[in-house]
Steps between C-alpha positions, in 0.01 A plus 500: 500500500623241254286625207649649187331753276527576134318819395448606139288774346368592157715818518818295523541521876648197686599434857561220750390703804211401720320832439516728195381855458274572202550861394464741209681819413333828594242623247479159332275198476624144559310178432700186571443143607733379774556127527671327792623144502537371860701191582485341846677164527334284234197726460491748212221753461432802285288809553444807289335834536423779256608837645367825357659828616373837378705807602386705202237769552212531249531746214237768440469519121240773460238711675188556294254780582317790341709819531212728383256679732250258649297441818718196589792299365530126452867410546614160367842370616661274240775293657694176455728284710719379212598142586427539868232368733218697332294807592316463830325837533469875442455791740429872465522737798567867573867599457600471870306182578626142502390248243354238738182388330569332169220395264503287183329770291748726321240781444439778754245784497640840610258778588727782614821668385820423685814289525446127527732205570441193287650161595528158344584186701612158373428162656838496673423833676719733290342844458552775242350843563504849358313834522266647241337845498137490392338828393221630274228347715196723550203342672347825626161588352501864384263744659199633312615778264398859546306643205499879458350722235716768331238773563527442875139390551448212742318176429125519431526869398367624163758622249433771243809441283715209386753381758764233546501234769828423671566167670766486773596277788713528810655154488873464463435131427855382585626642171255309286283664237137593570269500199152652523213373284194718461170518317151644512349221713594324820 
């Protein structure tokens, strides 16, 4: 009860209260050392503590992925935490799911079209998230093409005149392009 306190901080804060509140403004990062000189009768002691507060969410700088037609997409999330506590993990889920499982790898493999939520978490627990639409994925193997002769004769029939072979397929292929390659041997 008869102790006196003298608080100082690297941010210019000072107080003579028994307890002080270390705080930072919203959306900011604060790194300060608080020092307290305690005097009780003839005893004088000093303690200090470094206090780091991160109220700033990570920043997603860029999403890198192939926008052309492909069987899958590799999405890389490039993010930073400015002067904050540092990036702690990344998550990628379907649009309506929660980002609960964070991993250290910033690269995700996507195998189907759709809307995805990507999230970045810092070491203080701040999370930034957004939605991305991924399209132009086609991982469906086309069916075997149908080959027909212009003279109407079916396979293994003898032809008496020149004719043209037509290649066609029934696949819609999710909008991708189907290319047929052909030759005189298997």
